[in-house]
DOZAVEX-692887 format. One record per residue (C-alpha): x, y, z; residue number from 1. Coordinates in nm, 4 decimals, always signed. Layout:
N
TORZA        u        v        w num
TORZA        X        Y        Z NUM
...
END
This chain:
308
TORZA        u        v        w num
TORZA  +2.4779  -0.1306  +1.1966   1
TORZA  +2.3081  -0.3627  +0.9367   2
TORZA  +2.1750  -0.3023  +0.5847   3
TORZA  +1.9562  -0.5106  +0.3672   4
TORZA  +1.7506  -0.4723  +0.0562   5
TORZA  +1.4342  -0.6361  -0.0631   6
TORZA  +1.2259  -0.6516  -0.3748   7
TORZA  +0.8674  -0.7612  -0.4407   8
TORZA  +0.6457  -0.8197  -0.7424   9
TORZA  +0.2874  -0.6893  -0.7702  10
TORZA  -0.0230  -0.8401  -0.9219  11
TORZA  -0.2856  -0.6912  -1.1481  12
TORZA  -0.6451  -0.8141  -1.1782  13
TORZA  -0.7290  -0.7224  -1.5513  14
TORZA  -1.1019  -0.7364  -1.4900  15
TORZA  -1.1007  -0.4725  -1.2156  16
TORZA  -1.3504  -0.1954  -1.2735  17
TORZA  -1.4588  +0.1059  -1.0749  18
TORZA  -1.7897  +0.2969  -1.1249  19
TORZA  -1.8750  +0.6498  -1.0437  20
TORZA  -2.2121  +0.7691  -1.0164  21
TORZA  -2.2540  +1.1562  -0.9941  22
TORZA  -2.5716  +1.3816  -0.9677  23
TORZA  -2.7204  +1.6336  -0.7279  24
TORZA  -2.6736  +1.3972  -0.4379  25
TORZA  -2.2922  +1.3993  -0.4919  26
TORZA  -2.0240  +1.1514  -0.6153  27
TORZA  -2.0269  +0.7924  -0.5346  28
TORZA  -1.7429  +0.5519  -0.6317  29
TORZA  -1.8171  +0.1818  -0.6161  30
TORZA  -1.6623  -0.1575  -0.6926  31
TORZA  -1.7175  -0.5228  -0.5750  32
TORZA  -1.4047  -0.5342  -0.3419  33
TORZA  -1.3519  -0.5711  +0.0155  34
TORZA  -1.1400  -0.3726  +0.2734  35
TORZA  -0.9696  -0.5994  +0.5235  36
TORZA  -0.7605  -0.3256  +0.6785  37
TORZA  -0.5465  -0.2461  +0.3671  38
TORZA  -0.7132  +0.1094  +0.3100  39
TORZA  -0.9145  +0.0372  +0.0017  40
TORZA  -1.1859  +0.2890  +0.0860  41
TORZA  -0.9159  +0.5727  +0.1356  42
TORZA  -0.7301  +0.4796  -0.1667  43
TORZA  -1.0461  +0.5072  -0.3943  44
TORZA  -1.1541  +0.8409  -0.2277  45
TORZA  -0.8135  +0.9861  -0.2503  46
TORZA  -0.7679  +0.8845  -0.6170  47
TORZA  -1.1052  +1.0219  -0.7156  48
TORZA  -1.0593  +1.3414  -0.5141  49
TORZA  -0.7121  +1.4143  -0.6517  50
TORZA  -0.8569  +1.4005  -1.0144  51
TORZA  -1.1371  +1.6456  -0.9320  52
TORZA  -0.9479  +1.8593  -0.6835  53
TORZA  -1.1935  +1.8040  -0.4036  54
TORZA  -1.1793  +1.6640  -0.0487  55
TORZA  -1.1721  +1.2873  -0.0163  56
TORZA  -1.4625  +1.3160  +0.2278  57
TORZA  -1.6734  +1.4449  -0.0638  58
TORZA  -1.6509  +1.1027  -0.2345  59
TORZA  -1.8728  +0.8394  -0.1035  60
TORZA  -1.7223  +0.4898  -0.1478  61
TORZA  -1.9276  +0.1708  -0.1773  62
TORZA  -1.7644  -0.1672  -0.1588  63
TORZA  -1.8336  -0.5116  -0.0194  64
TORZA  -2.1300  -0.5829  -0.2555  65
TORZA  -2.0981  -0.8514  -0.5328  66
TORZA  -2.3771  -0.6693  -0.7325  67
TORZA  -2.1263  -0.3806  -0.7985  68
TORZA  -1.8986  -0.3770  -1.0951  69
TORZA  -1.6085  -0.6378  -1.0695  70
TORZA  -1.3263  -0.5380  -0.8352  71
TORZA  -0.9946  -0.7049  -0.7413  72
TORZA  -0.9600  -0.9678  -0.4680  73
TORZA  -0.8348  -0.7907  -0.1533  74
TORZA  -0.4880  -0.9017  -0.1062  75
TORZA  -0.1345  -0.7856  -0.0697  76
TORZA  +0.0330  -0.6154  -0.3716  77
TORZA  -0.2740  -0.6183  -0.5957  78
TORZA  -0.5698  -0.4064  -0.4633  79
TORZA  -0.4180  -0.0596  -0.5085  80
TORZA  -0.2382  -0.1461  -0.8254  81
TORZA  -0.5608  -0.2663  -0.9817  82
TORZA  -0.8008  -0.0085  -0.8526  83
TORZA  -0.6097  +0.3285  -0.8875  84
TORZA  -0.5862  +0.3183  -1.2679  85
TORZA  -0.9672  +0.2334  -1.2923  86
TORZA  -1.0481  +0.5128  -1.0486  87
TORZA  -0.8392  +0.7616  -1.2443  88
TORZA  -1.0078  +0.6666  -1.5759  89
TORZA  -1.3647  +0.7007  -1.4310  90
TORZA  -1.2856  +1.0293  -1.2452  91
TORZA  -1.1406  +1.1756  -1.5744  92
TORZA  -1.4448  +1.0807  -1.7676  93
TORZA  -1.6623  +1.2663  -1.5036  94
TORZA  -1.4375  +1.5609  -1.5161  95
TORZA  -1.4423  +1.5875  -1.9002  96
TORZA  -1.8120  +1.5485  -1.9088  97
TORZA  -1.8695  +1.8311  -1.6569  98
TORZA  -1.6265  +2.0492  -1.8594  99
TORZA  -1.8437  +2.0078  -2.1549 100
TORZA  -2.1547  +2.0902  -1.9597 101
TORZA  -1.9912  +2.3872  -1.8088 102
TORZA  -1.9218  +2.5033  -2.1697 103
TORZA  -2.2801  +2.4579  -2.2736 104
TORZA  -2.4154  +2.6301  -1.9756 105
TORZA  -2.1721  +2.9394  -1.9772 106
TORZA  -2.1390  +2.9643  -2.3499 107
TORZA  -1.7608  +2.9897  -2.2986 108
TORZA  -1.4805  +2.7413  -2.2726 109
TORZA  -1.3550  +2.6707  -1.9202 110
TORZA  -1.0474  +2.5201  -1.7717 111
TORZA  -1.0666  +2.2509  -1.5010 112
TORZA  -0.9210  +2.3593  -1.1700 113
TORZA  -0.9406  +2.2039  -0.8261 114
TORZA  -1.2918  +2.1849  -0.7395 115
TORZA  -1.4523  +2.3089  -1.0551 116
TORZA  -1.4267  +2.4920  -1.3828 117
TORZA  -1.2524  +2.8385  -1.4201 118
TORZA  -1.4071  +3.0708  -1.6898 119
TORZA  -1.3698  +3.4432  -1.7640 120
TORZA  -1.6421  +3.5392  -1.5195 121
TORZA  -1.5161  +3.3259  -1.2247 122
TORZA  -1.5352  +2.9649  -1.1110 123
TORZA  -1.8205  +2.7284  -1.1224 124
TORZA  -1.7897  +2.4216  -0.8815 125
TORZA  -1.8466  +2.0653  -0.9663 126
TORZA  -2.1374  +2.0772  -0.7105 127
TORZA  -2.3015  +2.3581  -0.8936 128
TORZA  -2.2727  +2.1739  -1.2173 129
TORZA  -2.4050  +1.8542  -1.0662 130
TORZA  -2.6904  +2.0329  -0.9091 131
TORZA  -2.8664  +2.0735  -1.2327 132
TORZA  -2.7411  +1.7529  -1.4000 133
TORZA  -2.9170  +1.4317  -1.4733 134
TORZA  -2.7599  +1.1366  -1.3148 135
TORZA  -2.4179  +1.0478  -1.4650 136
TORZA  -2.2387  +0.7097  -1.4663 137
TORZA  -1.8864  +0.6142  -1.5805 138
TORZA  -1.6849  +0.3025  -1.5411 139
TORZA  -1.3098  +0.2962  -1.5405 140
TORZA  -1.0922  -0.0111  -1.6255 141
TORZA  -0.7528  -0.1214  -1.5433 142
TORZA  -0.5581  -0.1022  -1.8769 143
TORZA  -0.2312  -0.3002  -1.9393 144
TORZA  +0.0933  -0.1540  -1.8148 145
TORZA  +0.3436  -0.0492  -2.0853 146
TORZA  +0.5299  -0.3557  -2.1932 147
TORZA  +0.2421  -0.5922  -2.0783 148
TORZA  +0.2617  -0.8329  -1.7909 149
TORZA  +0.5436  -1.0469  -1.6669 150
TORZA  +0.3381  -1.3572  -1.7358 151
TORZA  -0.0011  -1.3819  -1.9183 152
TORZA  -0.3016  -1.3538  -1.6822 153
TORZA  -0.4147  -1.6846  -1.5133 154
TORZA  -0.7534  -1.6952  -1.3490 155
TORZA  -0.7788  -1.3176  -1.3919 156
TORZA  -0.4451  -1.2501  -1.2135 157
TORZA  -0.1398  -1.1337  -1.3690 158
TORZA  +0.2098  -1.0468  -1.2248 159
TORZA  +0.3344  -0.6918  -1.3137 160
TORZA  +0.6608  -0.6568  -1.4983 161
TORZA  +0.8118  -0.4084  -1.2530 162
TORZA  +0.9446  -0.4669  -0.9146 163
TORZA  +0.9067  -0.2503  -0.6010 164
TORZA  +1.2139  -0.2101  -0.3748 165
TORZA  +1.2985  -0.1423  -0.0170 166
TORZA  +1.6236  -0.0617  +0.1741 167
TORZA  +1.6534  -0.1136  +0.5537 168
TORZA  +1.9124  +0.0202  +0.7858 169
TORZA  +1.8946  -0.0970  +1.1465 170
TORZA  +2.1204  -0.0109  +1.4374 171
TORZA  +2.1185  -0.2651  +1.7274 172
TORZA  +2.2923  -0.3180  +2.0541 173
TORZA  +2.4111  -0.6662  +2.1663 174
TORZA  +2.4549  -0.7653  +2.5211 175
TORZA  +2.7392  -1.0116  +2.4890 176
TORZA  +2.6904  -1.1443  +2.8403 177
TORZA  +2.3150  -1.2060  +2.8246 178
TORZA  +2.2681  -1.2548  +2.4590 179
TORZA  +2.0019  -0.9953  +2.4308 180
TORZA  +1.9535  -0.7743  +2.1212 181
TORZA  +1.8083  -0.4293  +2.1425 182
TORZA  +1.7027  -0.2346  +1.8341 183
TORZA  +1.8071  +0.1293  +1.8810 184
TORZA  +1.6817  +0.2783  +1.5449 185
TORZA  +1.5814  +0.1847  +1.1964 186
TORZA  +1.5560  +0.3711  +0.8687 187
TORZA  +1.3436  +0.2286  +0.5781 188
TORZA  +1.3542  +0.3596  +0.2303 189
TORZA  +1.0649  +0.2288  +0.0001 190
TORZA  +1.0291  +0.2695  -0.3817 191
TORZA  +0.6802  +0.1626  -0.4649 192
TORZA  +0.5607  +0.4302  -0.7098 193
TORZA  +0.3247  +0.7072  -0.6432 194
TORZA  +0.1952  +0.6847  -0.2823 195
TORZA  -0.1734  +0.7445  -0.3105 196
TORZA  -0.2643  +0.7809  +0.0734 197
TORZA  +0.0641  +0.8884  +0.2460 198
TORZA  -0.0614  +0.8585  +0.6185 199
TORZA  -0.1861  +0.5068  +0.5422 200
TORZA  +0.1213  +0.4043  +0.3528 201
TORZA  +0.3412  +0.5157  +0.6404 202
TORZA  +0.1445  +0.3363  +0.8951 203
TORZA  +0.1545  +0.0294  +0.6863 204
TORZA  +0.5288  +0.0632  +0.6327 205
TORZA  +0.5940  +0.1130  +1.0255 206
TORZA  +0.3776  -0.1861  +1.1029 207
TORZA  +0.5762  -0.4068  +0.8434 208
TORZA  +0.9051  -0.3019  +1.0032 209
TORZA  +0.7602  -0.3744  +1.3524 210
TORZA  +0.6535  -0.7154  +1.2198 211
TORZA  +1.0031  -0.7690  +1.0718 212
TORZA  +1.1680  -0.6919  +1.4119 213
TORZA  +0.9313  -0.9378  +1.5844 214
TORZA  +1.0001  -1.2100  +1.3263 215
TORZA  +1.3786  -1.1562  +1.3717 216
TORZA  +1.4068  -1.1362  +1.7494 217
TORZA  +1.0879  -1.2750  +1.9197 218
TORZA  +0.8180  -1.4612  +1.7297 219
TORZA  +0.8538  -1.8376  +1.7202 220
TORZA  +0.5897  -2.0942  +1.6547 221
TORZA  +0.6548  -2.4185  +1.8399 222
TORZA  +0.4867  -2.7507  +1.7620 223
TORZA  +0.4668  -3.0671  +1.9581 224
TORZA  +0.7004  -3.3006  +1.7823 225
TORZA  +0.4721  -3.6008  +1.8565 226
TORZA  +0.1258  -3.4787  +1.7780 227
TORZA  +0.2043  -3.1573  +1.5710 228
TORZA  -0.0199  -2.9500  +1.8160 229
TORZA  +0.0659  -2.5790  +1.8495 230
TORZA  +0.2320  -2.5048  +2.1776 231
TORZA  +0.2539  -2.1289  +2.1319 232
TORZA  -0.1205  -2.0462  +2.0773 233
TORZA  -0.1482  -1.7359  +2.2872 234
TORZA  +0.0295  -1.4191  +2.3683 235
TORZA  +0.1611  -1.5843  +2.7036 236
TORZA  +0.3653  -1.8240  +2.4998 237
TORZA  +0.4011  -1.6348  +2.1651 238
TORZA  +0.6230  -1.3114  +2.2081 239
TORZA  +0.5482  -1.0154  +1.9935 240
TORZA  +0.7312  -0.6820  +2.0130 241
TORZA  +0.6090  -0.4141  +2.2269 242
TORZA  +0.6655  -0.0324  +2.2041 243
TORZA  +0.9984  -0.0654  +2.4198 244
TORZA  +1.1408  -0.3142  +2.1716 245
TORZA  +1.1149  -0.1389  +1.8335 246
TORZA  +1.3460  +0.1708  +1.8888 247
TORZA  +1.3136  +0.4886  +1.6694 248
TORZA  +1.1531  +0.4217  +1.3390 249
TORZA  +1.2000  +0.6413  +1.0158 250
TORZA  +1.0365  +0.5740  +0.6795 251
TORZA  +1.1109  +0.7544  +0.3493 252
TORZA  +0.9269  +0.7035  +0.0265 253
TORZA  +1.0851  +0.7410  -0.3095 254
TORZA  +0.8135  +0.8022  -0.5618 255
TORZA  +1.0130  +0.8531  -0.8784 256
TORZA  +0.9972  +0.5966  -1.1588 257
TORZA  +0.7290  +0.3473  -1.2472 258
TORZA  +0.6137  +0.5799  -1.5388 259
TORZA  +0.5376  +0.2538  -1.7332 260
TORZA  +0.2933  +0.1244  -1.4618 261
TORZA  -0.0632  +0.2268  -1.5187 262
TORZA  -0.1418  +0.4558  -1.2353 263
TORZA  +0.2155  +0.4579  -1.1221 264
TORZA  +0.1214  +0.2719  -0.8009 265
TORZA  +0.2361  -0.0734  -0.6864 266
TORZA  +0.1514  -0.2403  -0.3601 267
TORZA  +0.3465  -0.1950  -0.0450 268
TORZA  +0.2170  -0.4947  +0.1442 269
TORZA  +0.4798  -0.7817  +0.1745 270
TORZA  +0.7557  -0.5501  +0.0523 271
TORZA  +0.8024  -0.3566  +0.3888 272
TORZA  +0.8573  -0.6943  +0.5846 273
TORZA  +1.1276  -0.8469  +0.3814 274
TORZA  +1.4521  -0.6531  +0.4762 275
TORZA  +1.4208  -0.5875  +0.8425 276
TORZA  +1.5276  -0.9370  +0.9610 277
TORZA  +1.8257  -0.9576  +0.7241 278
TORZA  +1.9237  -0.6049  +0.8328 279
TORZA  +1.9196  -0.7107  +1.2074 280
TORZA  +2.1100  -1.0185  +1.1240 281
TORZA  +2.3846  -0.8067  +0.9430 282
TORZA  +2.3890  -0.5682  +1.2309 283
TORZA  +2.4576  -0.8546  +1.4819 284
TORZA  +2.7440  -0.9733  +1.2514 285
TORZA  +2.8807  -0.6276  +1.2389 286
TORZA  +2.8696  -0.5866  +1.6129 287
TORZA  +3.0006  -0.9311  +1.7297 288
TORZA  +3.1438  -1.1235  +1.4290 289
TORZA  +2.8693  -1.3908  +1.4843 290
TORZA  +2.6802  -1.4525  +1.1620 291
TORZA  +2.3158  -1.5611  +1.2514 292
TORZA  +2.1659  -1.8536  +1.0634 293
TORZA  +1.8475  -1.9167  +1.2559 294
TORZA  +1.5606  -1.7109  +1.3646 295
TORZA  +1.4439  -1.5764  +1.6041 296
TORZA  +1.7674  -1.4569  +1.7437 297
TORZA  +1.6847  -1.5794  +2.1049 298
TORZA  +1.9586  -1.4975  +2.3673 299
TORZA  +2.0575  -1.8667  +2.3976 300
TORZA  +2.1250  -1.8701  +2.0207 301
TORZA  +2.3239  -1.5556  +2.0393 302
TORZA  +2.5256  -1.6787  +2.3260 303
TORZA  +2.5844  -2.0077  +2.1423 304
TORZA  +2.6974  -1.8280  +1.8448 305
TORZA  +2.9396  -1.6002  +2.0276 306
TORZA  +3.1031  -1.8998  +2.1954 307
TORZA  +3.1365  -2.0775  +1.8739 308
END
């Protein structure tokens, strides 16, 4: 058994904005940001929907257009941390405006509930209020965290003051005759604040652990020592883990803390890839007494270490 821990900072883009347009045709959330597979569309839809108590599918998301309000650069540990607070602010402005409109329309003060406004005579939905409303527009911003940033913003990027953490426990089996290492199971604990999109976060964490296993045991870039040309340029030469190499995977999120972070969300991204290789190295040392110092842990290196 091997255990390792990891920590990773997050970045904030102070200029990040998110705009919400609402009217008879529905709710549209927009920002000039890309989605390169990190779930930006889902994060925006989930955040706006959670404030209003509606389904994420009821929020149309528009990104990828530089004419929209400024959004964060799409990258690890910055997109979610920058966009979630802005989305919350814009959605709360829309909710409060619709509450006032409901009071004017009904003549009584209502209370916001999931999907609409509750009043003494029943519930009026957001859709009903928007059906007779002129177009509404609100822009949310990413305010500073409590305590400010770790460093002042440089080129519109500021490192956050608080650190996300991970803990990795991995069980391996070492064949001491052939030098092969097999991962049996792994348990991953992650503290990265509020998880906005649980299904996507779990998928990202599992992918990061699998990458960490590949980095520790299989993946190796080789260069020609004379020319510098890449010799492992395809999957025939560059080994990555398959489904039979990763064992049982378990991920657990701890969402406590981070109350001083605006939006209480910091990025997963690099965090989930940090600890698996170290945990595997510790597990190999626990099983055999050989302390690995070089990756990947190829069979020849394991056998050489065992003989030494």
